[in-house]
DSSP file (Angstrom, degrees, kcal/mol; ACC not computed):
  #  RESIDUE AA STRUCTURE BP1 BP2  ACC     N-H-->O    O-->H-N    N-H-->O    O-->H-N    TCO  KAPPA ALPHA  PHI   PSI    X-CA   Y-CA   Z-CA
    1    1 A M     >        0   0    0      0, 0.0     4,-2.4     0, 0.0     5,-0.2   0.000 360.0 360.0 360.0 -40.7   14.6   35.4  -70.8
    2    2 A S  H  >  +     0   0    0      1,-0.2     4,-2.2     2,-0.2     5,-0.1   0.824 360.0  56.3 -74.8 -21.5   15.2   31.6  -70.6
    3    3 A L  H  > S+     0   0    0      2,-0.2     4,-2.1     1,-0.2    -1,-0.2   0.913 106.9  48.7 -68.6 -43.7   15.2   31.8  -66.9
    4    4 A V  H  > S+     0   0    0      1,-0.2     4,-2.3     2,-0.2    -2,-0.2   0.912 112.6  48.7 -65.4 -42.0   11.8   33.5  -67.0
    5    5 A L  H  X S+     0   0    0     -4,-2.4     4,-2.0     1,-0.2    -2,-0.2   0.889 109.7  50.2 -66.6 -36.5   10.5   30.7  -69.3
    6    6 A A  H  X S+     0   0    0     -4,-2.2     4,-2.1     2,-0.2    -1,-0.2   0.899 111.9  48.7 -60.6 -44.0   11.8   27.9  -67.2
    7    7 A A  H  X S+     0   0    0     -4,-2.1     4,-2.0     1,-0.2    -2,-0.2   0.905 112.1  49.0 -68.1 -41.7   10.2   29.5  -64.1
    8    8 A G  H  X S+     0   0    0     -4,-2.3     4,-2.2     2,-0.2    -1,-0.2   0.875 109.0  52.4 -64.8 -38.7    6.9   29.9  -66.0
    9    9 A A  H  X S+     0   0    0     -4,-2.0     4,-2.6     2,-0.2     5,-0.2   0.899 108.3  52.3 -62.9 -44.1    7.0   26.3  -67.2
   10   10 A T  H  X S+     0   0    0     -4,-2.1     4,-2.4     1,-0.2    -2,-0.2   0.878 107.9  49.9 -63.0 -39.0    7.5   25.1  -63.7
   11   11 A L  H  X S+     0   0    0     -4,-2.0     4,-2.5     2,-0.2    -2,-0.2   0.924 111.2  49.7 -64.6 -45.3    4.6   27.0  -62.4
   12   12 A V  H  X S+     0   0    0     -4,-2.2     4,-2.7     2,-0.2    -2,-0.2   0.947 111.9  46.0 -58.4 -50.8    2.3   25.6  -65.1
   13   13 A V  H  X S+     0   0    0     -4,-2.6     4,-2.6     1,-0.2    -1,-0.2   0.929 114.5  50.2 -64.7 -42.5    3.4   22.0  -64.5
   14   14 A S  H  X S+     0   0    0     -4,-2.4     4,-2.0    -5,-0.2    -1,-0.2   0.907 111.4  47.8 -60.0 -40.6    2.9   22.6  -60.6
   15   15 A A  H  X S+     0   0    0     -4,-2.5     4,-2.3     2,-0.2    -2,-0.2   0.874 110.8  50.9 -69.2 -38.1   -0.5   24.1  -61.1
   16   16 A C  H  X S+     0   0    0     -4,-2.7     4,-2.8     2,-0.2     5,-0.2   0.962 111.2  49.9 -64.1 -49.9   -1.6   21.2  -63.4
   17   17 A D  H  X S+     0   0    0     -4,-2.6     4,-2.5     1,-0.2    -2,-0.2   0.901 110.9  48.4 -51.8 -47.1   -0.3   18.7  -60.8
   18   18 A R  H  X S+     0   0    0     -4,-2.0     4,-2.2     2,-0.2    -1,-0.2   0.920 111.3  49.6 -61.7 -46.9   -2.2   20.4  -58.1
   19   19 A E  H  X S+     0   0    0     -4,-2.3     4,-2.2     2,-0.2    -2,-0.2   0.910 109.4  52.3 -58.3 -49.3   -5.4   20.5  -60.2
   20   20 A E  H  X>S+     0   0    0     -4,-2.8     5,-2.7     1,-0.2     4,-1.1   0.940 110.6  48.2 -54.0 -51.2   -5.1   16.8  -61.0
   21   21 A R  H  <5S+     0   0    0     -4,-2.5     3,-0.3     1,-0.2    -1,-0.2   0.877 110.4  50.1 -56.3 -40.8   -4.8   16.0  -57.3
   22   22 A A  H  <5S+     0   0    0     -4,-2.2    -1,-0.2     1,-0.2    -2,-0.2   0.863 116.5  42.0 -71.5 -30.9   -7.8   18.1  -56.3
   23   23 A L  H  <5S-     0   0    0     -4,-2.2    -1,-0.2    -5,-0.1    -2,-0.2   0.551 110.2-121.7 -91.7  -3.6   -9.9   16.5  -59.0
   24   24 A G  T  <5S+     0   0    0     -4,-1.1    -3,-0.2    -3,-0.3    -4,-0.1   0.849  78.6 119.9  73.8  28.0   -8.6   13.0  -58.3
   25   25 A T      < +     0   0    0     -5,-2.7    -4,-0.2    -6,-0.2    -5,-0.1   0.010  32.1 156.0-116.9  26.6   -7.4   12.6  -61.9
   26   26 A N        -     0   0    0     -6,-0.4    -9,-0.0    -5,-0.1    -7,-0.0  -0.235  44.1-120.7 -56.7 143.5   -3.6   12.1  -61.2
   27   27 A R        -     0   0    0      1,-0.1     3,-0.1     3,-0.0    -1,-0.1  -0.642  33.2-102.9 -79.2 143.7   -1.9   10.2  -64.1
   28   28 A P        -     0   0    0      0, 0.0    -1,-0.1     0, 0.0     2,-0.0  -0.284  45.9 -90.8 -55.5 152.1   -0.2    7.0  -63.1
   29   29 A P        -     0   0    0      0, 0.0     5,-0.3     0, 0.0     2,-0.1  -0.369  44.2-118.0 -64.9 146.5    3.4    7.1  -62.8
   30   30 A E        +     0   0    0      3,-0.1     3,-0.4    -3,-0.1    -3,-0.0  -0.311  69.8  30.0 -79.7 167.5    5.4    6.2  -65.9
   31   31 A G  S  > S+     0   0    0      1,-0.2     4,-1.8     2,-0.1     3,-0.4  -0.705 113.1   8.8  96.5-140.0    7.8    3.3  -66.3
   32   32 A P  H  > S+     0   0    0      0, 0.0     4,-2.2     0, 0.0    -1,-0.2   0.758 124.1  56.3 -57.7 -33.4    7.8   -0.1  -64.6
   33   33 A Q  H  > S+     0   0    0     -3,-0.4     4,-2.4     2,-0.2     5,-0.2   0.938 108.4  48.9 -68.6 -44.7    4.4    0.3  -63.0
   34   34 A I  H  > S+     0   0    0     -3,-0.4     4,-2.2    -5,-0.3    -1,-0.2   0.925 113.2  47.5 -54.1 -51.1    2.8    1.0  -66.4
   35   35 A E  H  X S+     0   0    0     -4,-1.8     4,-2.5     1,-0.2    -1,-0.2   0.856 109.5  52.3 -63.0 -35.7    4.5   -2.0  -67.9
   36   36 A A  H  X S+     0   0    0     -4,-2.2     4,-2.1     2,-0.2    -1,-0.2   0.870 109.7  49.5 -74.1 -34.7    3.5   -4.2  -65.1
   37   37 A R  H  X S+     0   0    0     -4,-2.4     4,-2.7     2,-0.2    -2,-0.2   0.945 112.5  48.0 -65.4 -46.5   -0.2   -3.1  -65.6
   38   38 A V  H  X S+     0   0    0     -4,-2.2     4,-3.0     1,-0.2     5,-0.2   0.921 112.7  47.9 -59.4 -48.3    0.0   -3.8  -69.3
   39   39 A A  H  X S+     0   0    0     -4,-2.5     4,-2.1     2,-0.2    -1,-0.2   0.895 112.0  49.6 -63.6 -37.6    1.6   -7.2  -68.7
   40   40 A T  H  X S+     0   0    0     -4,-2.1     4,-2.4     2,-0.2    -2,-0.2   0.961 113.3  46.1 -69.8 -48.9   -1.0   -8.2  -66.1
   41   41 A V  H  X S+     0   0    0     -4,-2.7     4,-2.1     1,-0.2    -2,-0.2   0.920 113.1  49.4 -61.4 -41.5   -3.9   -7.2  -68.4
   42   42 A N  H  X S+     0   0    0     -4,-3.0     4,-2.3     2,-0.2    -1,-0.2   0.887 109.5  52.6 -65.5 -38.3   -2.4   -9.0  -71.3
   43   43 A A  H  X S+     0   0    0     -4,-2.1     4,-2.3     1,-0.2    -2,-0.2   0.903 109.8  47.8 -62.2 -43.8   -1.8  -12.1  -69.2
   44   44 A V  H  X S+     0   0    0     -4,-2.4     4,-2.4     1,-0.2    -1,-0.2   0.881 111.1  51.6 -68.2 -34.6   -5.5  -12.1  -68.1
   45   45 A D  H  X S+     0   0    0     -4,-2.1     4,-2.4    -5,-0.2    -2,-0.2   0.885 110.6  47.7 -66.5 -37.2   -6.5  -11.7  -71.7
   46   46 A S  H  X S+     0   0    0     -4,-2.3     4,-2.8     2,-0.2    -2,-0.2   0.930 112.9  49.2 -68.6 -43.6   -4.4  -14.6  -72.8
   47   47 A I  H  X S+     0   0    0     -4,-2.3     4,-2.9     2,-0.2     5,-0.2   0.902 111.0  50.4 -67.1 -41.1   -5.8  -16.8  -70.0
   48   48 A V  H  X S+     0   0    0     -4,-2.4     4,-2.5     2,-0.2     5,-0.3   0.963 111.5  47.7 -52.6 -56.0   -9.3  -15.9  -70.9
   49   49 A Q  H  X S+     0   0    0     -4,-2.4     4,-2.6     1,-0.2     5,-0.2   0.929 113.9  46.0 -56.8 -49.0   -8.8  -16.7  -74.4
   50   50 A A  H  X S+     0   0    0     -4,-2.8     4,-2.3     1,-0.2    -1,-0.2   0.932 113.0  49.2 -60.1 -44.8   -7.2  -20.0  -73.7
   51   51 A R  H  X S+     0   0    0     -4,-2.9     4,-2.7     2,-0.2    -2,-0.2   0.914 113.6  45.5 -65.5 -39.2   -9.8  -21.0  -71.2
   52   52 A C  H  X S+     0   0    0     -4,-2.5     4,-2.3     2,-0.2    -1,-0.2   0.821 110.3  53.9 -73.6 -32.0  -12.7  -20.2  -73.5
   53   53 A D  H  X S+     0   0    0     -4,-2.6     4,-2.4    -5,-0.3    -1,-0.2   0.916 111.4  46.9 -65.7 -39.6  -11.1  -21.9  -76.4
   54   54 A R  H  X S+     0   0    0     -4,-2.3     4,-2.1    -5,-0.2    -2,-0.2   0.931 111.0  51.3 -63.2 -46.2  -10.9  -25.0  -74.1
   55   55 A E  H  <>S+     0   0    0     -4,-2.7     5,-3.0     1,-0.2     6,-0.4   0.918 111.2  47.7 -58.0 -42.7  -14.4  -24.6  -73.1
   56   56 A A  H ><5S+     0   0    0     -4,-2.3     3,-1.8     1,-0.2     5,-0.2   0.929 111.4  49.8 -63.0 -45.4  -15.5  -24.4  -76.7
   57   57 A R  H 3<5S+     0   0    0     -4,-2.4    -1,-0.2     1,-0.3    -2,-0.2   0.824 109.7  52.9 -65.4 -26.7  -13.4  -27.5  -77.7
   58   58 A C  T 3<5S-     0   0    0     -4,-2.1    -1,-0.3    -5,-0.2    -2,-0.2   0.323 117.5-114.7 -91.0   9.4  -15.0  -29.4  -74.7
   59   59 A N  T < 5S+     0   0    0     -3,-1.8    -3,-0.2    -5,-0.1     7,-0.1   0.841  80.0 125.1  65.9  34.6  -18.5  -28.5  -75.9
   60   60 A N      < +     0   0    0     -5,-3.0     7,-2.1    -6,-0.2     2,-0.4   0.302  51.2  81.2-107.5   8.0  -19.3  -26.4  -72.9
   61   61 A V  B    S+a   67   0A   0     -6,-0.4     2,-0.2    -5,-0.2     7,-0.2  -0.953  70.5  51.0-115.1 132.3  -20.3  -23.2  -74.9
   62   62 A G  S >  S-     0   0    0      5,-3.0     3,-2.0    -2,-0.4     7,-0.1  -0.725  94.6 -21.0 137.1 177.9  -23.7  -22.7  -76.5
   63   63 A S  T 3  S+     0   0    0      1,-0.3     3,-0.1    -2,-0.2     5,-0.1  -0.295 129.0   6.4 -57.4 125.3  -27.4  -22.9  -75.6
   64   64 A G  T 3  S+     0   0    0      1,-0.3    -1,-0.3    -2,-0.1     2,-0.2   0.603 108.0 110.4  78.3   8.4  -28.1  -25.0  -72.6
   65   65 A R  S <  S-     0   0    0     -3,-2.0    -1,-0.3     2,-0.1    -5,-0.1  -0.481  90.6 -85.9-109.2-178.7  -24.4  -25.5  -71.8
   66   66 A E  S    S+     0   0    0      1,-0.2     2,-0.5    -2,-0.2    -5,-0.2   0.853 121.4  31.9 -59.1 -34.4  -22.2  -24.2  -69.0
   67   67 A Y  B    S-a   61   0A   0     -7,-2.1    -5,-3.0    -5,-0.1    -1,-0.2  -0.993  73.1-151.0-127.8 122.3  -21.5  -20.9  -71.0
   68   68 A A  S    S-     0   0    0     -2,-0.5     2,-0.2    -7,-0.2    -1,-0.1   0.786  78.7  -6.0 -62.7 -30.3  -24.4  -19.6  -73.3
   69   69 A S  S  > S-     0   0    0     -7,-0.1     4,-2.1    -8,-0.1     5,-0.1  -0.942  75.9 -96.8-156.7 172.0  -21.9  -17.9  -75.5
   70   70 A N  H  > S+     0   0    0     -2,-0.2     4,-2.5     1,-0.2     5,-0.1   0.853 124.5  55.0 -64.1 -30.7  -18.1  -17.1  -76.0
   71   71 A E  H  > S+     0   0    0      2,-0.2     4,-2.7     1,-0.2    -1,-0.2   0.890 107.2  48.1 -67.1 -39.9  -18.9  -13.6  -74.5
   72   72 A A  H  > S+     0   0    0      2,-0.2     4,-2.5     1,-0.2     5,-0.2   0.895 112.3  49.6 -65.9 -37.9  -20.4  -15.2  -71.4
   73   73 A C  H  X S+     0   0    0     -4,-2.1     4,-2.7     2,-0.2     5,-0.2   0.950 111.7  48.7 -64.2 -45.5  -17.4  -17.5  -71.0
   74   74 A A  H  X S+     0   0    0     -4,-2.5     4,-2.7     1,-0.2     5,-0.3   0.932 111.4  48.9 -63.6 -45.2  -15.1  -14.6  -71.4
   75   75 A A  H  X S+     0   0    0     -4,-2.7     4,-2.3     1,-0.2    -1,-0.2   0.939 115.6  44.1 -59.2 -45.0  -17.0  -12.5  -68.8
   76   76 A R  H  X S+     0   0    0     -4,-2.5     4,-1.8     2,-0.2    -1,-0.2   0.902 114.3  46.6 -62.0 -43.9  -17.0  -15.2  -66.3
   77   77 A V  H  X S+     0   0    0     -4,-2.7     4,-1.5     2,-0.2    -1,-0.2   0.865 112.9  50.5 -68.7 -37.7  -13.5  -16.3  -66.7
   78   78 A R  H  X S+     0   0    0     -4,-2.7     4,-1.5    -5,-0.2    -2,-0.2   0.872 109.2  52.6 -69.1 -36.3  -12.3  -12.6  -66.5
   79   79 A A  H  X S+     0   0    0     -4,-2.3     4,-0.7    -5,-0.3    -2,-0.2   0.898 107.2  52.9 -66.7 -36.8  -14.4  -12.1  -63.3
   80   80 A E  H  < S+     0   0    0     -4,-1.8     4,-0.4     1,-0.2     3,-0.2   0.878 115.1  39.9 -66.8 -35.4  -12.7  -15.2  -61.8
   81   81 A W  H  X S+     0   0    0     -4,-1.5     4,-2.8     1,-0.2    -1,-0.2   0.640  93.5  85.1 -84.9 -17.4   -9.2  -13.8  -62.5
   82   82 A R  H  < S+     0   0    0     -4,-1.5    -1,-0.2     1,-0.3    -2,-0.1   0.917  97.8  37.8 -55.5 -42.8   -9.9  -10.2  -61.7
   83   83 A D  T  < S+     0   0    0     -4,-0.7    -1,-0.3    -3,-0.2     3,-0.2   0.791 119.5  47.6 -77.7 -24.5   -9.2  -10.8  -58.0
   84   84 A D  T  4 S+     0   0    0     -4,-0.4     2,-0.5     1,-0.2    -2,-0.2   0.803 117.0  34.6 -84.5 -32.4   -6.3  -13.2  -58.5
   85   85 A L  S  < S+     0   0    0     -4,-2.8     2,-0.3    44,-0.0    -1,-0.2  -0.763  80.0 121.6-134.6  92.5   -4.3  -11.5  -61.0
   86   86 A N  S  > S-     0   0    0     -2,-0.5     4,-2.0    -3,-0.2     3,-0.5  -0.855  71.6 -93.9-142.9 170.9   -4.2   -7.7  -60.8
   87   87 A L  T  4 S+     0   0    0     -2,-0.3     6,-0.2     1,-0.2    -1,-0.1   0.880 120.7  55.5 -61.5 -39.7   -1.6   -4.9  -60.4
   88   88 A A  T  4 S+     0   0    0      1,-0.2    -1,-0.2     2,-0.1    -3,-0.0   0.864 116.0  38.3 -67.6 -31.3   -2.0   -4.7  -56.6
   89   89 A D  T  4 S+     0   0    0     -3,-0.5    -1,-0.2     1,-0.2    -2,-0.2   0.726 127.8  33.7 -86.8 -22.4   -1.2   -8.4  -56.3
   90   90 A C    ><  +     0   0    0     -4,-2.0     3,-1.4     1,-0.1    -1,-0.2  -0.652  65.0 160.8-128.7  70.9    1.5   -8.5  -59.0
   91   91 A P  T 3  S+     0   0    0      0, 0.0   -55,-0.2     0, 0.0    -1,-0.1   0.788  78.0  53.1 -64.7 -24.0    3.2   -5.1  -58.7
   92   92 A G  T 3  S-     0   0    0     39,-0.5     2,-0.2     1,-0.3    40,-0.1   0.453 111.7-124.0 -88.1  -2.7    6.3   -6.6  -60.6
   93   93 A G    <   -     0   0    0     -3,-1.4    38,-2.5    -6,-0.2    -1,-0.3  -0.519  43.2 -36.7  90.4-164.9    4.2   -7.8  -63.5
   94   94 A I  B     -B  130   0B   0     36,-0.2     2,-0.9    -2,-0.2    36,-0.2  -0.780  45.3-127.1-107.5 140.4    3.9  -11.3  -65.0
   95   95 A D    >>  -     0   0    0     34,-3.6     4,-2.7    -2,-0.3     3,-0.5  -0.779  19.3-153.7 -87.4 106.7    6.5  -13.9  -65.4
   96   96 A A  H 3> S+     0   0    0     -2,-0.9     4,-2.2     1,-0.3    -1,-0.2   0.792  90.6  52.4 -59.7 -34.7    6.3  -14.8  -69.0
   97   97 A K  H 3> S+     0   0    0      2,-0.2     4,-2.3     1,-0.2    -1,-0.3   0.919 111.8  47.6 -61.5 -44.3    7.7  -18.4  -68.6
   98   98 A E  H <> S+     0   0    0     -3,-0.5     4,-2.6     2,-0.2    -2,-0.2   0.898 111.0  51.1 -65.8 -40.4    5.2  -19.1  -65.9
   99   99 A L  H  X S+     0   0    0     -4,-2.7     4,-2.8    30,-0.2     5,-0.2   0.921 108.6  50.9 -62.5 -40.6    2.4  -17.7  -68.1
  100  100 A N  H  X S+     0   0    0     -4,-2.2     4,-2.3    -5,-0.2    -2,-0.2   0.898 110.1  50.8 -62.6 -41.4    3.4  -19.9  -71.0
  101  101 A E  H  X S+     0   0    0     -4,-2.3     4,-2.5     2,-0.2    -1,-0.2   0.942 111.4  47.6 -62.1 -45.6    3.4  -22.9  -68.7
  102  102 A C  H  X S+     0   0    0     -4,-2.6     4,-2.1    21,-0.2    -2,-0.2   0.920 112.5  47.8 -61.7 -42.8   -0.1  -22.0  -67.5
  103  103 A L  H  X S+     0   0    0     -4,-2.8     4,-2.8     2,-0.2    -1,-0.2   0.902 110.1  54.9 -65.5 -38.2   -1.5  -21.4  -71.1
  104  104 A E  H  X S+     0   0    0     -4,-2.3     4,-2.6    -5,-0.2    -2,-0.2   0.951 108.4  48.3 -57.4 -50.9    0.1  -24.8  -72.1
  105  105 A E  H  X S+     0   0    0     -4,-2.5     4,-0.6     1,-0.2    -1,-0.2   0.914 111.1  49.0 -51.9 -45.5   -1.8  -26.5  -69.3
  106  106 A I  H >< S+     0   0    0     -4,-2.1     3,-0.8     1,-0.2    -1,-0.2   0.917 111.6  48.8 -67.5 -42.3   -4.9  -25.0  -70.2
  107  107 A R  H 3< S+     0   0    0     -4,-2.8    -1,-0.2     1,-0.2    -2,-0.2   0.891 115.9  44.7 -63.8 -34.1   -4.5  -25.9  -73.9
  108  108 A N  H 3< S+     0   0    0     -4,-2.6    -1,-0.2    -5,-0.2    -2,-0.2   0.468  81.2 127.9 -84.7  -1.8   -3.7  -29.4  -72.9
  109  109 A D    <<  -     0   0    0     -3,-0.8     2,-0.3    -4,-0.6    -3,-0.1  -0.352  58.9-131.8 -63.0 121.7   -6.5  -29.8  -70.4
  110  110 A D        -     0   0    0      3,-0.2     3,-0.5     1,-0.1     7,-0.1  -0.580  10.8-134.1 -78.1 140.7   -8.5  -33.0  -71.2
  111  111 A C  S    S+     0   0    0     -2,-0.3    -1,-0.1     1,-0.2    -2,-0.1   0.819  98.9  39.8 -66.0 -31.0  -12.2  -32.3  -71.2
  112  112 A G  S    S+     0   0    0      1,-0.0    -1,-0.2     2,-0.0    -3,-0.0   0.489  94.7  87.1 -99.9  -3.7  -13.1  -35.4  -69.2
  113  113 A N     >  -     0   0    0     -3,-0.5     4,-0.9     1,-0.1     3,-0.4  -0.878  51.1-166.4-108.1 116.4  -10.5  -35.6  -66.6
  114  114 A P  H  > S+     0   0    0      0, 0.0     4,-2.0     0, 0.0    -1,-0.1   0.749  88.9  64.1 -70.8 -20.4  -10.8  -33.6  -63.4
  115  115 A F  H  > S+     0   0    0      1,-0.2     4,-2.3     2,-0.2     5,-0.2   0.869  97.1  55.1 -68.8 -34.2   -7.1  -34.2  -62.6
  116  116 A D  H  > S+     0   0    0     -3,-0.4     4,-2.2     2,-0.2    -1,-0.2   0.893 106.8  51.7 -68.5 -33.7   -6.0  -32.2  -65.6
  117  117 A T  H  X S+     0   0    0     -4,-0.9     4,-2.2     1,-0.2    -2,-0.2   0.930 109.4  49.7 -66.6 -40.9   -8.2  -29.2  -64.3
  118  118 A L  H  X S+     0   0    0     -4,-2.0     4,-2.1     1,-0.2    -1,-0.2   0.861 109.3  50.7 -60.8 -36.5   -6.4  -29.5  -61.0
  119  119 A G  H  X S+     0   0    0     -4,-2.3     4,-2.6     2,-0.2    -1,-0.2   0.888 110.5  51.8 -69.9 -39.0   -3.0  -29.5  -62.7
  120  120 A R  H  X S+     0   0    0     -4,-2.2     4,-1.5     2,-0.2    -2,-0.2   0.937 107.3  50.8 -54.8 -47.4   -4.2  -26.3  -64.6
  121  121 A I  H >< S+     0   0    0     -4,-2.2     3,-1.2     1,-0.2    -2,-0.2   0.966 111.7  47.7 -61.6 -54.1   -5.1  -24.6  -61.5
  122  122 A V  H >< S+     0   0    0     -4,-2.1     3,-1.3     1,-0.3    -1,-0.2   0.903 113.0  48.9 -55.6 -42.4   -1.7  -25.4  -59.9
  123  123 A A  H 3< S+     0   0    0     -4,-2.6    -1,-0.3     1,-0.3   -21,-0.2   0.753 113.1  47.7 -72.1 -18.3    0.1  -24.2  -63.0
  124  124 A C  T << S+     0   0    0     -4,-1.5    -1,-0.3    -3,-1.2    -2,-0.2   0.023  76.2 138.3-111.0  24.4   -1.9  -21.0  -63.1
  125  125 A R    X>  -     0   0    0     -3,-1.3     4,-2.4     1,-0.1     3,-0.9  -0.462  58.2-129.9 -72.6 146.6   -1.6  -19.8  -59.5
  126  126 A S  H 3> S+     0   0    0      1,-0.3     4,-2.4     2,-0.2    -1,-0.1   0.753 106.7  65.8 -67.5 -22.9   -1.0  -16.2  -59.1
  127  127 A S  H 34 S+     0   0    0      1,-0.2    -1,-0.3     2,-0.2    -2,-0.0   0.825 110.5  37.6 -68.1 -30.1    1.9  -16.9  -56.8
  128  128 A D  H <4 S+     0   0    0     -3,-0.9    -2,-0.2    -6,-0.1    -1,-0.2   0.870 117.0  51.3 -80.8 -41.5    3.7  -18.5  -59.7
  129  129 A L  H  < S+     0   0    0     -4,-2.4   -34,-3.6   -31,-0.1   -30,-0.2   0.872  93.4  81.6 -67.0 -39.6    2.5  -16.1  -62.4
  130  130 A C  B  < S-B   94   0B   0     -4,-2.4   -36,-0.2   -36,-0.2     2,-0.2  -0.431  81.2-125.4 -79.7 140.6    3.5  -12.8  -60.6
  131  131 A K        -     0   0    0    -38,-2.5   -39,-0.5    -2,-0.2   -38,-0.1  -0.533  31.0-107.1 -76.5 146.5    7.2  -11.7  -60.8
  132  132 A A        -     0   0    0     -2,-0.2    -1,-0.1   -40,-0.1   -42,-0.0  -0.472  32.6-129.7 -70.3 144.4    8.9  -11.2  -57.5
  133  133 A T              0   0    0     -2,-0.1    -1,-0.0     1,-0.1   -41,-0.0  -0.802 360.0 360.0 -99.1 141.3    9.5   -7.5  -56.8
  134  134 A P              0   0    0      0, 0.0    -1,-0.1     0, 0.0    -2,-0.0   0.512 360.0 360.0 -64.6 360.0   12.9   -6.4  -55.7
């Protein structure tokens, strides 16, 4: 009886996998890739928050300013990072130490000094933020 149940379960799983492939709705693989995706999304969220906090502190958010609102700031900064920091470019996820250095640079960025902005960009390069894959 258990042999029949095991065979039936295998058929059901196989049929579901075939249906998902046919519909293009395959679930992403479990494990490290999911963790890397979450880490990458969280890193982008942290960078967006830090950058928009900096822009607000520097009086760049509001009517007639560089960003009309906090939401506009978040949308623009997120779009800037979408191509630079994603799972395809960072399959191993994000290096937490490098992310913390990037966030610290953003937080310490002086409003009137263009060299601080250049320093932040260097500290936040995706080549530094992405973990090396084995």
